[in-house]
C-alpha positions in Angstrom: 21.0 -6.8 117.8 22.6 -3.8 118.3 23.7 -1.8 121.7 23.1 2.2 121.0 24.6 4.7 123.3 23.0 8.4 123.1 20.4 11.0 124.0 16.8 10.6 124.5 15.0 13.6 122.4 11.6 14.2 121.6 10.8 15.1 118.1 8.0 18.0 117.3 7.1 16.4 113.8 3.5 15.7 113.3 1.7 14.4 116.4 5.4 14.4 117.9 7.6 11.4 119.1 10.1 10.2 120.9 13.7 9.5 119.3 17.3 8.2 120.2 20.3 10.0 118.9 23.1 7.6 118.9 27.0 8.8 119.9 27.5 7.9 116.5 25.2 10.6 115.1 22.5 7.7 114.0 19.1 8.4 114.7 16.7 5.7 116.0 13.0 6.1 116.4 11.9 3.3 119.2 8.6 2.0 118.1 7.9 1.2 122.0 9.7 4.0 123.8 9.8 2.6 127.5 7.8 5.9 129.5 10.7 5.5 131.7 13.1 7.0 129.1 10.8 9.7 128.0 13.2 12.4 129.3 14.7 15.3 127.1 18.2 14.7 127.0 18.2 11.8 129.1 21.9 9.7 128.4 20.9 6.1 127.6 22.1 2.5 126.5 19.6 0.7 124.7 19.6 -2.7 123.2 18.0 -2.5 120.0 16.5 -4.6 117.1 15.6 -3.1 113.6 11.7 -3.6 112.8 10.0 -3.1 109.4 7.3 -0.6 109.9 5.5 1.6 107.9 5.1 5.1 109.5 4.2 8.8 108.8 7.2 9.7 110.3 10.4 9.9 108.4 12.6 10.4 111.0 15.2 7.7 112.3 15.4 4.3 111.9 12.5 2.2 113.4 14.0 -0.3 116.0 12.3 -1.9 119.1 14.0 -1.8 122.6 14.7 -5.1 123.9 16.7 -3.5 127.1 17.9 -0.3 128.6 19.6 1.6 131.2 20.0 5.1 132.1 23.7 6.5 132.1 24.9 9.1 134.4 26.5 12.0 132.7 
């Protein structure tokens, strides 16, 4: 499990999807992005686990969100 702090970003690739850009610059693509986090620019802290997933999206590391919280700026 890994804790990631970052910002939510909508990616306009193909049909589009939600991702998280970590403070470390790493891109994460949640396969189960919670609806509560689907707001462009939200500062978040998420606990994730990597997943093996085949996808047409060639962006970010696929992860599953285990827990989350929003952060105040």
